[in-house]
N, C-alpha and C positions, 0 to 999 in steps of 0.2 A: 688271730685265734684259729685253731683247727676246726674246720667246718664239719668234719666227720670224726668226732672224738671217739676214743675207744671206750666202749661202755662195759659195765659189769655183766658178764655172760650169765650170772646167777641172780640177777635182780628178780623181784617178784613178777614184774611184767614179762621178762624172758621165760621164767618158769611157767607162767600161765599159758603162754603160746606153745611151749614145749610139751607140757603135761596136762592137757585139758581132761577133766574128769567127766565120765558119762553121767548124764542126769538120771538115767534109769538104773544103772549099775554103778554104785559109788566106789566099787573096787576095780573099775576098769578105766582105761584111757581110750579116748576117741581118736588119738593121733596114730599115724602109721609111720613106718620107717620111710625116710625121704633123703633128699640131698644133704641135709644137715643133722640127721638123727638116726641112730641105730640102737636097738634094744638088745640086752643080754639078760638071761635069766639069773645067772649067778656070776660072782667074781672070783677069779683065781689068778694070782700073779704069774703062776707057772704057765698058764695058757695064753698069756698076753700076746705072744708072738703070732698066734693064729689069727688075730684080727688087728695086728699093729699096722697092716697096710691100710686099714681104714683111717688111721691117724694121718697118714701121708695123703690119702684121698681128700680128707677134710682140709688139710693145710694147703693143698693145691687148688681148692675151690674157695668157699667163703667161710671156712671154719665149720665145726660141728661137734655134736655131743654123742658119747656112748653112755647110755643109761643102764645101770645094772639093777636087777631086782624086778624085771618085767617079764611076765609069762608070754608064751607064744600063742597067738591066735585063739581066743581073744587076748588082748594085752592087759592081763590082770596085774594088780599091784601085789606082788609076792614078797617083796622086800629083799634086802641084801644083808649078809652077815656083817654087821657094823665093825666088829673086832677085826675081821679078816680084811675088810676094805681099808680100815684105818691104819693097818700096818704098811700100806703102800706109801713109801717115802717119795714125795714129789721130786726130790733131788735125784733119787735113783731112777725114777721114771724118765726124767729129762736126760740123764746120762745114757740110759738104754736107747732112747729115741735117737740121740745124737751119734750113737755108735753105729746106727744103721742107715741114717739119712743125712743128707746135706743139701741145702742149708738146715740149720737147727729148727726143730719143731717145738713150739711152746705149748705147754699143757697146764691146765689148772684143775684141781680136784675139789669136789664138793659132796656133802651129804645133806640131803633134804628130807624132812619128815613130813609126810602127808597122812594126816590122821595118826594112826599108830604104826604106819609102815615107813621104813627108812629106805631110801634109794641112793645108790652111789652114782655119781656123775663125773665123767672126765670130759673136759672141754678142750678141744684142740684148736688153737688160734689159726686164722688164715695167715699164711706165710707172707712176709713183706718182700720176699725175694724169690719168687717162683721161677722155674719149677723146682720142687723138692724131689731129689733123685735118690734112689736106693744105692748105697755105696758098697754093699756086700751081700752075697747070697746067704739065705738063712733057711734052714729046714729043707735041704736038698732041692731048693728052688721052688718048692710048692707054696711056701709062704711068701718069701721075698726073693727077688733075683737081681743081682748086681746090674746097674744101669737102667732099670725099669723106672717108669714114672707112673704113679697111681693117681686115679682121678675118681671123684664121687659122682656117679650117675644115678639120680633119683634115690632108690633104696638099696643100691649096691656099689661096691668099689671094684674097679678093674683097671687094667693097664690103659693108659690114656690113648685116645684115638687121635688121628692126625689133625682134624679141625680144632679140637680143644688145645692140642699142643701148640699149633700155630698161633692160636689166640693168646696163650700164655706168653709165648716168645714176643709177640707183637706188643702186648701190654707192658712187658718188661722193658722193651726198647723205648716205648713212648715215655715210660716213667723215668728212665735214665736221661732221656733227652730233656724232659721237663726239669729235672734236678740240675743238669748242666746249665740250662738256660737261666734258671733261678740263681744259681751261685755266680755265674759270670755276670749277670745283671747287677748283683750286689757289689761284686768286685769292681766293676766299671764305675758304679756310682761312688764308691768310697775312694777309688784310685788304687792302681796296682801297687804303688810304693807304700801305701798306708794300710793295705789289707793283709790279714793273716788268717790262716786256717787252723782250726783246732780239731785234732784227731781224737774223737771221744773214746776210742778204744785204747789208745796208747797214752793219751794225755799230752802229746807233743803239739805245741803251738808254733807254726812256722810262718815266717813272713820274709819280705825282701831284705830285711837288715839282719836276719838271724832267726834263731829258734829258741823256744822256751819250753821246759818240761814241767807240767803240772802233775803233782802226785795224784794217782788214780783215786786215792781215798778222799781227795778234796773235790773231785769233779762233780759229785752229786750234791756238794754243799755250796757250790758257787752261786752267788747272788748276781743278778744282772741289773744295771741301772741304765735308764734311758739317757740319751745325749742331753746335756744341760741340767741333769739332776745329780744328786750326790747320795752316798750311802751313809746312814747315821749309825750303823751297827759297827762298833769298834772291833777290829781284829778279824772280821769276817772277810774271806777272799771275795773280790768284786771284779766283774768284767763290765765294760761299757757295751751297751746294746744299741746298735744302729739298725733299725728295721723292726720287725715284729718277732716276738717270742711265741712259739706255738705251745699250747698246753693241752693236757687231757682233761676231760670232765671229771668231777669229783666221784663218780660212781666206779671209776676204774679201780680194781683191787690194788692195794699198795704192795710194795715189794716184799714186805714181811709176810704177806699172805701166801706167797709162793712157797714158803717153807713149812706149811702145814695145811691140813685139810679143813676148809671152811665148812661150817655147819649152819643150817637155817631151817626154819619151819615153813612149809608151804601153807598158805592160808586158803581155806575152802569155805563154802557156804555154811557148813556145819560148825566150823571154828567161829565164824561171825555170830551165828545164832547162840551158840553155847557160851561164848565170851560175854555176850550181852545178858543172857539169862543168869549167868553166874556172877555178874557184876565184876568181871575181871578188869583190873586197871592195866590194860595192855600198853606197852611202851611205844609200840609202832602203830598207833591208831591211824595215822594217815594211810598206811598200807591196807588197813581193813576197809577204809573208805574207798580207796582205789579198786580194791578187789571186787566190789559190787559190780563194776563195769564188765567183769569177766565171767560172771555167773550166768546161769540159765534163767534166773528170775531176779528182778530188781526189788522184789518185796523181801528185803532183808533189813534188819535194824541198822541205822546209819547215824541218827542224831546223837546217840550215845557216844559214838567214836568221834564225831565232830566236837562234842562237849569235852572229851578227854584231850583232844588235840588243840583245843582252844582256838578253833577256826571259825570264820564267818561262813555263812551259807555260800556266798559267791566264791570263796576260796575252796570250799568242798566241791563245788561244781567244776571249778578249774582243775582240781585234782582228778576228778572222774573223766573230764573231757580230754585230759592229756593222755589217757590210756589208748593204746593202739588196737583195742578190742573191736571186733566186728559183731559182738553179741548185741541183740536188741535190748538187753538189760541196760546197756550204757545209756542210750537215749531215754529209756524209761526212768532210770535213776535220776537223771538230770531233771526230767519232767516232774518227778516226785518232789524233789527239793524245791522246785519253783512253786508247786501247788500240790499239797498233800491232803487237801480237805476231803477227798473222796474216801479216805480210810474210815472216817466216822460213819456210823449207821444211825438211822432214826429209831426212836422208840417204837416197839411193835404195837399194833392196835389191840384193844381189848374186845373188839367186836367180832373176833373169830377165834376158833380153837387154837390155831397155829400161834397167833399173837399171845393168847393167854398162856399157852405152854411155855413160850419163850420168857414171858414175864415171871413165871414161877421159877425158872432157872436163874433169872437175873436176881430175884430176891434171895435165893440160896447163895448166890455168889456174894452178894453184899453182906450176907450173914456169915460168910466163910464156912459154909456147910457143903461145899462142893468137893468131891473126890477127884483126884487126877486119874482114877481108873475108869471113869465114865466112858461109855461107848455109844454108838448109834446116833439117833436124832438128838439125844441129850447133849452129846459132845458137840455136834454142829451148832445147836442152840447156844451153848456156852460160849463158843468161839465168836459167834455173832454178838452176844450180849457184852462180851469184853469190850467190844468196839462202841459201846454206849456209855461206859463209865467214865467219870471225870477224875482228874488227878487227886482230888480230895476224898473220893469215895472209898478208896482202899489203898493201903500202903503198897508201894511198888515191890517190896520184898515178898509180900504174899503172892502177888500176881506173878512175879518171876518164878517163884518156887512151883506154883501151880502149872504154869506154862512149860517149865522145864520137865516136869513129870509127864505131861501130855505129849510133849515133843519126843521124849525118850521112848515112850511106849508106842507111839503111832507113826513117826516120820519114816522109819525104815521099812514100813509095810508097803510104802509106795502107792497109797491111795491118793491120787492127784487132787481130788476134790477136798479131802481132809487136809492134805499138806498145804494147799493154797489157803485154806481158812486159818491154819496154824500160823503161816507166815504173815498173813494180814493182821491177825490178832497181835502178834509180836510187834509188827511195825506200828500198830496203833498205840500200844503201850510206850514204845520208843518215842513216838511223836508227841504224845501227851506229856510225858515226863521230862523229855530232854531237848525239845525244840525251844531255842531261846527266842 
């Protein structure tokens, strides 16, 4: 099995690391351009040549992204013209790249929706055969120059320096030596007379006693059987496998996806809250659970999505723990799932004015006489009193509608004290109604 499987560059986890949203300004990113990321405000295929050297720079390092629809300093979410970006044919992009560079550069296209903003992303894969070299001059040598090698240095792309070029050459030599050793070891084990080599490009299988041509259309359909086993599928081409067959993990985009632009929706804390309050039956509920690990606060509804996904608490904890996030919310979310009793509040005392005031608000709540337009101390009292009601006191549909109105009116104002109480009230309702 391949220990370093090629993963999907547009998975939710990758997008979280790539496009972190600012907690104070929800229309801004906190990330900066770096060795694997470059921002562009708009997309135009006609101007692709002005930053195509960046593609080569990414291919010669660890791969990277160009994200379209991001403003300059601060990096605001402006959005991209979807129709314009969607007209970019991945096949034409690949043809264009290969006309300028050798070896070939692989690129995947993606559209991601964050809130109501759509961003266009092109991901350039790390080359398997570095260095990628420019094979013809373009734009009077200002954009590209024949024979040059481009490399990504932090937030910029430039002609490669000697230390990095030497490192690429040394890595290539070591990799070739490793492949030679691996192949020769297998040939020696099988025996020179019994071994044959399959050229995956031409379909020619050559051995000591002759050669065999396999139709290229069949190469991708070949099944492998292990020594001592047999194939039960009648009529399907079969080859005997001696040794190990390396595979990619299931998250790698399939070949069909290279022929069109993939679209997805980025999940944010607002999506988690609104999906819960609107009782949306989201199909990708495990991704909503995992997303909590990436947010600035762990006080987000989670049991509802565990319920939708039909998971156990331990499975949800594993889902969150598997995320590569460094946010404190990750540990806090796991802590919450193990013990969430702190969300409930005690009944206020009747012996002081503050307690009596809260009890009045609680009675109004139980009588369904509370307006979502309340403000000030009455709003904070309400949010506290929601955390004292039981599952049988009020229908969840009423509480959801009330909290949705309060959330919509108040959350964007960025009053941290109110927002914290809103999140806790929502989490309490989620806990009481959906924790199994």
